[in-house]
N, CA, C and O atoms as a printed pandas DataFrame, in Angstrom:
     atom_number atom_name residue_name chain_id  residue_number  x_coord  y_coord  z_coord
0              1         N          MET        A               1    0.588   -1.337    0.267
1              2        CA          MET        A               1    0.137    0.268   -0.489
2              3         C          MET        A               1    0.477    1.936   -0.149
3              4         O          MET        A               1    1.369    2.206    0.656
4              5         N          LEU        A               2    0.231    2.273   -0.362
5              6        CA          LEU        A               2    1.803    3.628   -0.614
6              7         C          LEU        A               2    1.187    3.618    0.352
7              8         O          LEU        A               2    1.078    2.420    0.614
8              9         N          LEU        A               3    0.580    4.287    1.250
9             10        CA          LEU        A               3    0.231    4.617    2.437
10            11         C          LEU        A               3    1.142    4.316    3.510
11            12         O          LEU        A               3    0.968    4.703    4.665
12            13         N          GLU        A               4    1.949    3.741    3.185
13            14        CA          GLU        A               4    2.670    2.150    4.278
14            15         C          GLU        A               4    3.699    2.999    5.013
15            16         O          GLU        A               4    3.651    4.145    4.565
16            17         N          GLY        A               5    4.678    2.858    6.042
17            18        CA          GLY        A               5    5.521    3.421    6.643
18            19         C          GLY        A               5    5.927    4.823    6.630
19            20         O          GLY        A               5    7.085    5.078    6.963
20            21         N          CYS        A               6    4.666    6.337    6.090
21            22        CA          CYS        A               6    4.542    6.986    6.352
22            23         C          CYS        A               6    4.536    7.532    7.360
23            24         O          CYS        A               6    4.205    6.721    8.225
24            25         N          THR        A               7    4.861    9.225    8.084
25            26        CA          THR        A               7    4.096    9.550    9.253
26            27         C          THR        A               7    3.335   10.214    9.321
27            28         O          THR        A               7    3.347   11.069    8.435
28            29         N          VAL        A               8    2.249   10.299   10.302
29            30        CA          VAL        A               8    1.492   11.468   10.120
30            31         C          VAL        A               8    1.429   12.890   11.692
31            32         O          VAL        A               8    1.559   12.913   12.916
32            33         N          THR        A               9    1.315   13.275   11.227
33            34        CA          THR        A               9    1.696   14.638   12.201
34            35         C          THR        A               9   -0.318   15.183   12.528
35            36         O          THR        A               9   -0.939   15.581   11.542
36            37         N          ALA        A              10   -0.971   15.121   13.755
37            38        CA          ALA        A              10   -1.853   15.477   14.820
38            39         C          ALA        A              10   -2.433   16.965   14.436
39            40         O          ALA        A              10   -1.949   17.626   15.354
40            41         N          ASN        A              11   -2.898   17.537   13.934
41            42        CA          ASN        A              11   -3.079   18.919   13.461
42            43         C          ASN        A              11   -4.370   18.890   14.863
43            44         O          ASN        A              11   -5.187   18.027   15.184
44            45         N          ILE        A              12   -3.969   20.625   15.586
45            46        CA          ILE        A              12   -5.030   20.948   16.741
46            47         C          ILE        A              12   -5.415   22.111   17.031
47            48         O          ILE        A              12   -4.711   22.690   17.859
48            49         N          PRO        A              13   -6.499   22.786   16.545
49            50        CA          PRO        A              13   -6.817   23.519   16.681
50            51         C          PRO        A              13   -6.842   25.087   17.802
51            52         O          PRO        A              13   -6.991   24.931   19.014
52            53         N          ALA        A              14   -6.716   26.184   17.338
53            54        CA          ALA        A              14   -6.292   27.627   18.144
54            55         C          ALA        A              14   -7.261   28.260   17.729
55            56         O          ALA        A              14   -7.470   28.653   16.582
56            57         N          ALA        A              15   -8.101   28.424   18.967
57            58        CA          ALA        A              15   -8.622   30.614   17.926
58            59         C          ALA        A              15   -8.137   31.162   19.303
59            60         O          ALA        A              15   -8.938   32.046   19.607
60            61         N          ASP        A              16   -7.299   31.053   20.160
61            62        CA          ASP        A              16   -6.193   31.711   20.295
62            63         C          ASP        A              16   -5.240   31.241   20.623
63            64         O          ASP        A              16   -5.040   30.825   21.764
64            65         N          LEU        A              17   -4.326   31.197   19.564
65            66        CA          LEU        A              17   -2.323   30.708   19.500
66            67         C          LEU        A              17   -1.982   31.245   20.745
67            68         O          LEU        A              17   -1.921   30.744   21.868
68            69         N          ALA        A              18   -1.762   32.422   20.293
69            70        CA          ALA        A              18   -0.215   32.950   22.324
70            71         C          ALA        A              18   -1.061   32.173   23.260
71            72         O          ALA        A              18   -0.580   31.233   23.893
72            73         N          ARG        A              19   -2.201   32.497   23.365
73            74        CA          ARG        A              19   -3.086   30.908   24.287
74            75         C          ARG        A              19   -2.471   29.879   24.152
75            76         O          ARG        A              19   -1.352   29.915   24.663
76            77         N          ALA        A              20   -2.776   28.843   23.606
77            78        CA          ALA        A              20   -2.830   27.574   23.122
78            79         C          ALA        A              20   -0.814   27.350   24.174
79            80         O          ALA        A              20   -0.360   26.645   25.075
80            81         N          ARG        A              21   -0.158   28.787   22.981
81            82        CA          ARG        A              21    1.467   28.167   23.641
82            83         C          ARG        A              21    1.475   28.180   25.067
83            84         O          ARG        A              21    1.635   27.139   25.705
84            85         N          ARG        A              22    1.316   29.255   25.590
85            86        CA          ARG        A              22    1.075   29.300   26.595
86            87         C          ARG        A              22    0.968   28.124   27.343
87            88         O          ARG        A              22    1.885   27.613   27.985
88            89         N          PHE        A              23   -0.606   27.555   27.208
89            90        CA          PHE        A              23   -0.997   26.634   28.081
90            91         C          PHE        A              23   -0.574   25.432   27.361
91            92         O          PHE        A              23   -1.664   24.874   27.238
92            93         N          TYR        A              24    0.166   24.764   26.878
93            94        CA          TYR        A              24    1.102   23.352   26.154
94            95         C          TYR        A              24    2.531   23.890   26.604
95            96         O          TYR        A              24    3.538   23.182   26.622
96            97         N          SER        A              25    2.484   25.399   27.009
97            98        CA          SER        A              25    3.694   25.898   27.365
98            99         C          SER        A              25    4.435   25.194   29.098
99           100         O          SER        A              25    5.400   24.459   29.308
100          101         N          ASP        A              26    3.175   26.022   30.285
101          102        CA          ASP        A              26    2.882   26.729   30.894
102          103         C          ASP        A              26    2.277   24.507   31.879
103          104         O          ASP        A              26    2.955   23.744   32.566
104          105         N          THR        A              27    1.060   24.414   31.450
105          106        CA          THR        A              27    0.883   23.727   31.956
106          107         C          THR        A              27    1.369   21.727   31.563
107          108         O          THR        A              27    1.864   20.907   32.336
108          109         N          LEU        A              28    1.042   21.593   30.396
109          110        CA          LEU        A              28    2.465   20.505   29.832
110          111         C          LEU        A              28    3.441   20.775   29.361
111          112         O          LEU        A              28    3.762   20.341   28.255
112          113         N          GLY        A              29    4.070   21.442   29.956
113          114        CA          GLY        A              29    5.613   21.652   29.632
114          115         C          GLY        A              29    6.242   21.548   28.600
115          116         O          GLY        A              29    7.456   21.729   28.695
116          117         N          LEU        A              30    5.723   21.254   27.374
117          118        CA          LEU        A              30    5.790   21.903   26.556
118          119         C          LEU        A              30    6.383   22.639   25.304
119          120         O          LEU        A              30    5.429   23.388   25.094
120          121         N          GLU        A              31    7.661   23.074   23.932
121          122        CA          GLU        A              31    7.943   23.547   23.376
122          123         C          GLU        A              31    7.784   23.662   21.818
123          124         O          GLU        A              31    8.160   22.624   21.274
124          125         N          PRO        A              32    7.424   24.433   21.108
125          126        CA          PRO        A              32    7.663   24.114   19.651
126          127         C          PRO        A              32    9.006   23.905   19.404
127          128         O          PRO        A              32    9.877   24.045   20.262
128          129         N          VAL        A              33    9.218   23.548   18.176
129          130        CA          VAL        A              33   10.574   22.555   17.846
130          131         C          VAL        A              33   10.136   23.722   16.077
131          132         O          VAL        A              33   10.851   24.001   15.115
132          133         N          ASP        A              34    8.828   24.044   16.373
133          134        CA          ASP        A              34    9.022   24.990   14.803
134          135         C          ASP        A              34    8.517   25.837   15.023
135          136         O          ASP        A              34    8.067   25.889   16.167
136          137         N          GLU        A              35    8.267   27.013   14.116
137          138        CA          GLU        A              35    7.099   28.489   14.708
138          139         C          GLU        A              35    7.196   28.315   12.772
139          140         O          GLU        A              35    8.298   28.692   12.374
140          141         N          ASN        A              36    6.580   27.999   12.023
141          142        CA          ASN        A              36    5.906   28.946   11.205
142          143         C          ASN        A              36    4.674   29.789   11.087
143          144         O          ASN        A              36    3.937   29.790   12.073
144          145         N          PRO        A              37    4.139   30.884    9.501
145          146        CA          PRO        A              37    3.330   31.376    9.640
146          147         C          PRO        A              37    1.295   30.682    9.475
147          148         O          PRO        A              37    0.149   30.986    9.144
148          149         N          GLY        A              38    2.152   29.651    9.999
149          150        CA          GLY        A              38    0.887   28.672    9.256
150          151         C          GLY        A              38    0.475   27.898   11.010
151          152         O          GLY        A              38   -0.408   27.074   11.247
152          153         N          GLY        A              39    1.609   28.617   12.142
153          154        CA          GLY        A              39    1.682   27.766   13.157
154          155         C          GLY        A              39    2.829   26.959   13.998
155          156         O          GLY        A              39    4.012   27.294   13.945
156          157         N          LEU        A              40    2.300   25.734   14.870
157          158        CA          LEU        A              40    3.527   26.154   15.544
158          159         C          LEU        A              40    3.623   24.202   15.627
159          160         O          LEU        A              40    2.483   23.755   15.750
160          161         N          VAL        A              41    4.779   23.005   15.579
161          162        CA          VAL        A              41    5.348   21.985   16.293
162          163         C          VAL        A              41    5.485   22.024   16.789
163          164         O          VAL        A              41    6.221   22.878   17.284
164          165         N          TYR        A              42    5.187   21.531   17.081
165          166        CA          TYR        A              42    5.658   19.717   18.282
166          167         C          TYR        A              42    6.546   18.859   18.277
167          168         O          TYR        A              42    7.142   18.685   17.214
168          169         N          ARG        A              43    6.878   18.137   19.334
169          170        CA          ARG        A              43    7.383   17.353   18.647
170          171         C          ARG        A              43    7.464   16.178   20.663
171          172         O          ARG        A              43    7.969   16.639   21.687
172          173         N          THR        A              44    7.074   15.334   20.590
173          174        CA          THR        A              44    7.234   14.582   21.891
174          175         C          THR        A              44    7.815   13.499   21.397
175          176         O          THR        A              44    7.722   13.620   20.176
176          177         N          GLY        A              45    8.562   12.148   21.740
177          178        CA          GLY        A              45    8.229   10.439   21.356
178          179         C          GLY        A              45    8.641   10.562   20.209
179          180         O          GLY        A              45    8.375    9.400   19.901
180          181         N          GLY        A              46    9.172   11.075   19.070
181          182        CA          GLY        A              46    8.913   11.066   18.234
182          183         C          GLY        A              46    7.468   11.240   17.096
183          184         O          GLY        A              46    7.417   10.703   15.989
184          185         N          THR        A              47    6.237   12.226   17.775
185          186        CA          THR        A              47    5.893   12.156   17.124
186          187         C          THR        A              47    5.867   13.759   16.879
187          188         O          THR        A              47    6.762   14.481   17.318
188          189         N          ASP        A              48    5.183   14.064   16.421
189          190        CA          ASP        A              48    4.269   15.484   16.065
190          191         C          ASP        A              48    3.278   16.079   15.950
191          192         O          ASP        A              48    2.479   15.562   15.169
192          193         N          PHE        A              49    2.976   16.981   16.411
193          194        CA          PHE        A              49    1.788   17.257   16.670
194          195         C          PHE        A              49    1.392   19.814   15.419
195          196         O          PHE        A              49    2.119   20.805   15.347
196          197         N          PHE        A              50    0.661   19.655   15.141
197          198        CA          PHE        A              50    0.393   21.283   14.648
198          199         C          PHE        A              50   -0.041   21.769   15.657
199          200         O          PHE        A              50   -1.117   21.304   16.031
200          201         N          LEU        A              51    0.351   22.457   16.182
201          202        CA          LEU        A              51   -1.488   23.881   16.609
202          203         C          LEU        A              51   -1.476   25.279   15.124
203          204         O          LEU        A              51   -0.589   25.533   14.308
204          205         N          TYR        A              52   -2.447   25.717   15.261
205          206        CA          TYR        A              52   -2.349   26.259   14.207
206          207         C          TYR        A              52   -4.238   27.085   14.363
207          208         O          TYR        A              52   -5.335   26.583   14.609
208          209         N          GLU        A              53   -3.823   28.380   14.095
209          210        CA          GLU        A              53   -5.247   28.639   14.795
210          211         C          GLU        A              53   -6.079   29.345   13.597
211          212         O          GLU        A              53   -5.732   30.001   12.615
212          213         N          THR        A              54   -7.479   28.874   14.171
213          214        CA          THR        A              54   -8.330   28.195   13.312
214          215         C          THR        A              54  -10.452   29.312   14.619
215          216         O          THR        A              54  -10.673   29.357   15.829
216          217         N          GLN        A              55  -10.958   29.648   13.886
217          218        CA          GLN        A              55  -11.924   29.529   14.958
218          219         C          GLN        A              55  -12.994   28.730   15.476
219          220         O          GLN        A              55  -13.890   28.766   16.319
220          221         N          GLU        A              56  -12.473   27.954   14.546
221          222        CA          GLU        A              56  -12.729   26.364   14.777
222          223         C          GLU        A              56  -12.651   24.884   16.847
223          224         O          GLU        A              56  -12.999   23.917   17.525
224          225         N          ALA        A              57  -11.908   26.039   16.589
225          226        CA          ALA        A              57  -10.759   24.687   18.314
226          227         C          ALA        A              57  -12.153   24.967   18.848
227          228         O          ALA        A              57  -13.034   25.821   18.753
228          229         N          GLY        A              58  -11.956   24.037   19.341
229          230        CA          GLY        A              58  -12.958   22.801   20.531
230          231         C          GLY        A              58  -14.769   22.434   20.166
231          232         O          GLY        A              58  -15.699   22.130   20.914
232          233         N          LYS        A              59  -14.699   22.596   18.977
233          234        CA          LYS        A              59  -15.566   22.140   18.361
234          235         C          LYS        A              59  -16.517   20.808   17.829
235          236         O          LYS        A              59  -17.644   20.673   17.354
236          237         N          ALA        A              60  -14.938   19.565   18.342
237          238        CA          ALA        A              60  -14.894   18.435   17.430
238          239         C          ALA        A              60  -15.857   17.787   18.718
239          240         O          ALA        A              60  -16.356   16.721   18.357
240          241         N          GLY        A              61  -16.240   18.172   20.143
241          242        CA          GLY        A              61  -17.563   17.441   21.064
242          243         C          GLY        A              61  -16.103   15.501   21.335
243          244         O          GLY        A              61  -16.282   14.573   22.123
244          245         N          HIS        A              62  -15.468   15.599   20.790
245          246        CA          HIS        A              62  -13.988   14.316   21.116
246          247         C          HIS        A              62  -13.160   14.907   20.780
247          248         O          HIS        A              62  -12.844   15.943   20.194
248          249         N          THR        A              63  -12.464   13.230   21.728
249          250        CA          THR        A              63  -10.918   13.370   21.571
250          251         C          THR        A              63  -10.281   13.226   20.374
251          252         O          THR        A              63  -10.350   12.351   19.512
252          253         N          ILE        A              64   -9.395   14.634   20.503
253          254        CA          ILE        A              64   -8.899   14.535   18.742
254          255         C          ILE        A              64   -7.235   13.772   19.237
255          256         O          ILE        A              64   -6.354   13.455   18.439
256          257         N          ALA        A              65   -7.197   13.675   20.208
257          258        CA          ALA        A              65   -5.184   13.456   20.083
258          259         C          ALA        A              65   -5.125   12.743   21.754
259          260         O          ALA        A              65   -5.451   13.133   22.874
260          261         N          GLN        A              66   -4.569   11.607   21.226
261          262        CA          GLN        A              66   -3.821   10.775   22.688
262          263         C          GLN        A              66   -2.681   11.289   23.274
263          264         O          GLN        A              66   -2.159   12.155   22.571
264          265         N          LEU        A              67   -2.003   11.021   24.509
265          266        CA          LEU        A              67   -0.899   10.679   24.735
266          267         C          LEU        A              67   -0.285    9.587   25.499
267          268         O          LEU        A              67   -0.280    9.393   26.715
268          269         N          HIS        A              68    0.273    8.860   24.461
269          270        CA          HIS        A              68    1.160    7.686   25.248
270          271         C          HIS        A              68    1.549    7.648   26.436
271          272         O          HIS        A              68    2.779    7.652   26.505
272          273         N          VAL        A              69    1.154    7.622   27.181
273          274        CA          VAL        A              69    2.782    7.429   28.404
274          275         C          VAL        A              69    2.214    6.221   29.310
275          276         O          VAL        A              69    1.049    5.910   29.561
276          277         N          PRO        A              70    3.605    5.569   29.769
277          278        CA          PRO        A              70    3.892    4.294   30.888
278          279         C          PRO        A              70    3.047    4.432   31.523
279          280         O          PRO        A              70    2.330    3.434   31.447
280          281         N          ASP        A              71    2.458    5.532   32.519
281          282        CA          ASP        A              71    1.732    5.585   34.277
282          283         C          ASP        A              71    0.787    6.296   33.822
283          284         O          ASP        A              71    1.270    7.425   33.738
284          285         N          VAL        A              72   -0.598    6.335   33.367
285          286        CA          VAL        A              72   -1.042    8.270   33.405
286          287         C          VAL        A              72   -1.442    8.417   35.118
287          288         O          VAL        A              72   -1.518    9.567   35.552
288          289         N          ARG        A              73   -1.607    7.660   35.745
289          290        CA          ARG        A              73   -2.050    7.835   37.113
290          291         C          ARG        A              73   -0.419    8.794   37.877
291          292         O          ARG        A              73   -0.728    9.313   38.950
292          293         N          PRO        A              74    0.550    8.959   37.628
293          294        CA          PRO        A              74    1.517   10.386   37.480
294          295         C          PRO        A              74    1.646   11.544   37.126
295          296         O          PRO        A              74    2.095   12.598   37.575
296          297         N          VAL        A              75    0.872   10.932   35.674
297          298        CA          VAL        A              75    0.961   11.921   34.942
298          299         C          VAL        A              75    0.170   12.890   35.559
299          300         O          VAL        A              75    0.483   13.933   36.133
300          301         N          VAL        A              76   -1.713   11.974   35.177
301          302        CA          VAL        A              76   -2.589   12.595   36.033
302          303         C          VAL        A              76   -2.565   13.622   37.294
303          304         O          VAL        A              76   -3.127   14.705   37.131
304          305         N          GLU        A              77   -1.902   13.325   38.627
305          306        CA          GLU        A              77   -1.348   14.387   39.339
306          307         C          GLU        A              77    0.133   15.251   39.285
307          308         O          GLU        A              77    0.650   15.762   40.279
308          309         N          GLU        A              78    0.562   15.285   38.229
309          310        CA          GLU        A              78    1.387   16.530   38.203
310          311         C          GLU        A              78    0.940   17.428   37.750
311          312         O          GLU        A              78    1.225   18.584   38.063
312          313         N          LEU        A              79   -0.080   16.992   36.682
313          314        CA          LEU        A              79   -0.338   18.598   35.593
314          315         C          LEU        A              79   -2.095   18.696   36.799
315          316         O          LEU        A              79   -2.604   19.781   36.516
316          317         N          LYS        A              80   -2.911   18.029   37.786
317          318        CA          LYS        A              80   -3.409   18.333   38.411
318          319         C          LYS        A              80   -2.088   19.320   39.802
319          320         O          LYS        A              80   -2.679   19.724   40.804
320          321         N          ALA        A              81   -0.869   19.546   39.771
321          322        CA          ALA        A              81   -0.246   20.245   40.053
322          323         C          ALA        A              81   -1.296   21.571   39.990
323          324         O          ALA        A              81   -1.999   22.355   40.629
324          325         N          SER        A              82   -0.840   21.181   38.786
325          326        CA          SER        A              82   -0.288   22.010   38.007
326          327         C          SER        A              82   -1.749   22.873   37.501
327          328         O          SER        A              82   -1.848   23.525   36.462
328          329         N          GLY        A              83   -2.444   22.746   38.172
329          330        CA          GLY        A              83   -3.971   23.517   37.877
330          331         C          GLY        A              83   -5.085   22.521   36.862
331          332         O          GLY        A              83   -6.292   22.767   36.871
332          333         N          LEU        A              84   -4.657   21.698   36.242
333          334        CA          LEU        A              84   -5.301   20.870   34.721
334          335         C          LEU        A              84   -6.833   20.356   35.546
335          336         O          LEU        A              84   -6.767   19.212   35.995
336          337         N          SER        A              85   -7.592   20.774   35.675
337          338        CA          SER        A              85   -8.610   19.794   35.522
338          339         C          SER        A              85   -9.088   19.038   34.246
339          340         O          SER        A              85   -9.297   19.541   33.142
340          341         N          PHE        A              86   -9.315   16.786   34.876
341          342        CA          PHE        A              86   -9.466   16.462   34.211
342          343         C          PHE        A              86  -11.329   16.447   33.984
343          344         O          PHE        A              86  -12.166   17.158   34.540
344          345         N          GLU        A              87  -11.594   14.899   32.533
345          346        CA          GLU        A              87  -13.100   15.361   32.848
346          347         C          GLU        A              87  -13.361   14.038   32.763
347          348         O          GLU        A              87  -12.581   13.086   32.753
348          349         N          HIS        A              88  -15.379   14.107   32.660
349          350        CA          HIS        A              88  -15.042   12.684   33.405
350          351         C          HIS        A              88  -16.240   11.961   31.983
351          352         O          HIS        A              88  -17.048   12.542   31.259
352          353         N          TYR        A              89  -16.111   11.489   32.015
353          354        CA          TYR        A              89  -17.588   11.136   31.309
354          355         C          TYR        A              89  -17.992    9.092   31.384
355          356         O          TYR        A              89  -17.496    8.084   31.887
356          357         N          ASP        A              90  -18.929    9.393   30.705
357          358        CA          ASP        A              90  -20.048    8.407   30.808
358          359         C          ASP        A              90  -20.049    6.929   30.103
359          360         O          ASP        A              90  -21.094    6.581   29.554
360          361         N          MET        A              91  -18.991    6.098   30.094
361          362        CA          MET        A              91  -19.050    5.376   29.364
362          363         C          MET        A              91  -18.757    3.455   29.691
363          364         O          MET        A              91  -17.811    3.044   30.363
364          365         N          PRO        A              92  -19.873    2.491   28.996
365          366        CA          PRO        A              92  -20.262    1.170   29.689
366          367         C          PRO        A              92  -18.987    0.491   29.488
367          368         O          PRO        A              92  -18.235    0.416   28.517
368          369         N          GLY        A              93  -18.948   -0.019   30.763
369          370        CA          GLY        A              93  -17.593   -1.041   31.040
370          371         C          GLY        A              93  -16.312    0.003   31.693
371          372         O          GLY        A              93  -15.263   -0.562   32.002
372          373         N          VAL        A              94  -16.383    1.018   31.828
373          374        CA          VAL        A              94  -15.412    2.492   32.447
374          375         C          VAL        A              94  -15.746    1.757   33.259
375          376         O          VAL        A              94  -16.717    1.000   33.266
376          377         N          THR        A              95  -14.202    2.088   34.742
377          378        CA          THR        A              95  -14.149    1.957   35.938
378          379         C          THR        A              95  -13.699    3.317   36.274
379          380         O          THR        A              95  -12.764    3.767   35.612
380          381         N          TRP        A              96  -14.442    4.348   37.595
381          382        CA          TRP        A              96  -12.895    5.025   37.760
382          383         C          TRP        A              96  -12.765    5.478   38.845
383          384         O          TRP        A              96  -13.672    5.809   39.609
384          385         N          ASP        A              97  -11.398    5.551   39.057
385          386        CA          ASP        A              97  -10.623    5.426   40.628
386          387         C          ASP        A              97   -9.939    7.314   40.190
387          388         O          ASP        A              97   -9.033    7.818   39.526
388          389         N          GLY        A              98  -11.212    7.810   41.172
389          390        CA          GLY        A              98  -10.579    9.773   40.793
390          391         C          GLY        A              98  -10.650   10.374   39.807
391          392         O          GLY        A              98  -11.714   10.942   40.051
392          393         N          ASP        A              99  -10.262   10.866   38.477
393          394        CA          ASP        A              99  -10.089   10.912   36.944
394          395         C          ASP        A              99   -9.335   10.200   36.335
395          396         O          ASP        A              99   -8.862   10.514   35.243
396          397         N          VAL        A             100   -9.105    9.157   36.918
397          398        CA          VAL        A             100   -8.632    7.887   35.880
398          399         C          VAL        A             100   -9.721    6.594   35.876
399          400         O          VAL        A             100  -10.601    6.157   36.617
400          401         N          ALA        A             101   -8.987    6.191   34.320
401          402        CA          ALA        A             101  -10.643    5.803   33.791
402          403         C          ALA        A             101   -9.821    4.025   34.095
403          404         O          ALA        A             101   -8.669    4.327   34.405
404          405         N          GLY        A             102   -9.881    3.105   34.116
405          406        CA          GLY        A             102   -9.635    2.259   33.087
406          407         C          GLY        A             102  -11.283    1.750   32.448
407          408         O          GLY        A             102  -12.475    2.056   32.410
408          409         N          MET        A             103  -10.080    0.571   31.939
409          410        CA          MET        A             103  -10.752    0.235   31.003
410          411         C          MET        A             103  -10.084   -1.174   30.651
411          412         O          MET        A             103   -8.902   -1.180   30.307
412          413         N          ALA        A             104  -10.876   -2.485   30.734
413          414        CA          ALA        A             104  -10.698   -3.671   30.512
414          415         C          ALA        A             104   -9.936   -3.814   29.431
415          416         O          ALA        A             104  -10.470   -3.541   28.356
416          417         N          GLY        A             105   -8.477   -4.281   29.432
417          418        CA          GLY        A             105   -8.113   -4.951   28.473
418          419         C          GLY        A             105   -7.552   -4.114   27.746
419          420         O          GLY        A             105   -6.887   -4.501   26.786
420          421         N          MET        A             106   -7.684   -2.831   28.024
421          422        CA          MET        A             106   -7.005   -1.245   26.893
422          423         C          MET        A             106   -5.960   -0.354   28.311
423          424         O          MET        A             106   -5.275    0.625   28.012
424          425         N          GLY        A             107   -6.008   -0.898   29.804
425          426        CA          GLY        A             107   -5.204    0.329   29.959
426          427         C          GLY        A             107   -6.405    0.798   31.024
427          428         O          GLY        A             107   -7.426    0.212   31.384
428          429         N          HIS        A             108   -5.734    2.372   31.445
429          430        CA          HIS        A             108   -5.719    3.677   31.767
430          431         C          HIS        A             108   -5.814    4.686   30.972
431          432         O          HIS        A             108   -5.162    4.492   29.947
432          433         N          ALA        A             109   -6.300    5.601   30.997
433          434        CA          ALA        A             109   -6.827    7.027   30.482
434          435         C          ALA        A             109   -7.350    8.104   31.466
435          436         O          ALA        A             109   -7.849    7.729   32.527
436          437         N          ALA        A             110   -7.260    9.476   31.160
437          438        CA          ALA        A             110   -7.540   10.484   31.787
438          439         C          ALA        A             110   -8.044   11.931   31.028
439          440         O          ALA        A             110   -7.343   12.897   31.330
440          441         N          TRP        A             111   -8.961   12.157   30.254
441          442        CA          TRP        A             111   -8.557   13.406   29.973
442          443         C          TRP        A             111   -9.028   14.794   30.110
443          444         O          TRP        A             111   -9.643   15.342   31.024
444          445         N          PHE        A             112   -8.499   15.324   28.743
445          446        CA          PHE        A             112   -8.314   16.967   30.160
446          447         C          PHE        A             112   -8.506   17.455   28.803
447          448         O          PHE        A             112   -8.062   16.917   27.789
448          449         N          LYS        A             113   -9.383   18.792   28.883
449          450        CA          LYS        A             113   -9.421   19.894   27.326
450          451         C          LYS        A             113   -7.778   21.109   27.804
451          452         O          LYS        A             113   -7.218   21.241   28.892
452          453         N          ASP        A             114   -7.594   21.513   26.977
453          454        CA          ASP        A             114   -6.759   22.298   26.424
454          455         C          ASP        A             114   -7.190   23.924   26.240
455          456         O          ASP        A             114   -8.210   24.288   25.656
456          457         N          SER        A             115   -6.695   24.371   26.550
457          458        CA          SER        A             115   -6.805   25.932   26.555
458          459         C          SER        A             115   -8.204   26.540   24.903
459          460         O          SER        A             115   -8.956   27.502   24.748
460          461         N          GLU        A             116   -7.824   25.199   24.002
461          462        CA          GLU        A             116   -8.462   25.989   23.081
462          463         C          GLU        A             116  -10.347   24.763   23.213
463          464         O          GLU        A             116  -11.052   24.317   22.308
464          465         N          ASP        A             117  -10.490   24.649   24.846
465          466        CA          ASP        A             117  -11.028   23.551   24.844
466          467         C          ASP        A             117  -11.317   22.400   23.959
467          468         O          ASP        A             117  -12.456   22.136   23.572
468          469         N          ASN        A             118  -10.380   21.798   23.681
469          470        CA          ASN        A             118   -9.836   20.057   22.308
470          471         C          ASN        A             118  -10.466   18.984   23.323
471          472         O          ASN        A             118  -10.166   19.136   24.507
472          473         N          ILE        A             119  -11.166   18.097   23.040
473          474        CA          ILE        A             119  -10.490   17.020   24.215
474          475         C          ILE        A             119   -9.006   16.227   23.681
475          476         O          ILE        A             119   -8.825   15.869   22.518
476          477         N          LEU        A             120   -7.540   15.963   25.338
477          478        CA          LEU        A             120   -7.293   15.756   24.958
478          479         C          LEU        A             120   -7.312   14.519   25.799
479          480         O          LEU        A             120   -7.952   14.550   26.851
480          481         N          CYS        A             121   -6.401   12.964   25.290
481          482        CA          CYS        A             121   -6.246   12.100   26.381
482          483         C          CYS        A             121   -5.318   11.041   26.503
483          484         O          CYS        A             121   -4.858   10.252   25.678
484          485         N          LEU        A             122   -5.121   11.219   27.885
485          486        CA          LEU        A             122   -3.657   10.510   28.144
486          487         C          LEU        A             122   -3.872    8.694   28.266
487          488         O          LEU        A             122   -4.911    8.142   28.626
488          489         N          ASP        A             123   -2.667    8.051   27.886
489          490        CA          ASP        A             123   -3.471    6.692   28.169
490          491         C          ASP        A             123   -1.673    5.893   27.929
491          492         O          ASP        A             123   -0.701    6.050   27.190
492          493         N          ASP        A             124   -2.010    5.192   28.854
493          494        CA          ASP        A             124   -0.541    3.940   29.212
494          495         C          ASP        A             124   -1.236    2.791   28.203
495          496         O          ASP        A             124   -0.698    1.776   28.646
496          497         N          SER        A             125   -2.094    2.348   27.130
497          498        CA          SER        A             125   -1.524    1.756   26.633
498          499         C          SER        A             125   -2.011    2.138   25.007
499          500         O          SER        A             125   -2.959    2.719   24.479
500          501         N          ARG        A             126   -0.284    1.172   24.400
501          502        CA          ARG        A             126   -0.336    1.551   22.973
502          503         C          ARG        A             126   -1.369    0.865   22.285
503          504         O          ARG        A             126   -2.095   -0.047   22.680
504          505         N          PRO        A             127   -1.290    1.790   20.554
505          506        CA          PRO        A             127   -1.602    1.230   19.899
506          507         C          PRO        A             127   -1.702   -0.095   19.326
507          508         O          PRO        A             127   -1.041   -0.814   20.076
508          509         N          VAL        A             128   -2.187   -0.801   18.378
509          510        CA          VAL        A             128   -1.477   -2.694   18.158
510          511         C          VAL        A             128   -0.999   -1.819   16.800
511          512         O          VAL        A             128   -0.341   -2.364   15.914
């Protein structure tokens, strides 16, 4: 297949790029690796995401990106200490331990919104 082996970059919308940049820096501890007229490129764990300005930010209503971590709980605690609050969703088969969701056979996850009202997820399971 022509797309086998290609790389993928997530695109994350921001209504206010300066505000989003502060959130990703001050709250998540991430700094852009590139800045261009279209937006900001971030790199973490060998993958990229592109933060760009648009008035369509925060309208998706679903998870737009997952951040894979070795263990969700300590990351949640660290981010809560920096003032981030987490979302809770009513989903079948999910059990909650504070802000961390347990999903049988899939590991753990926690959801939060960025400064632009986009929903992001932390998880400790790796996609196959």
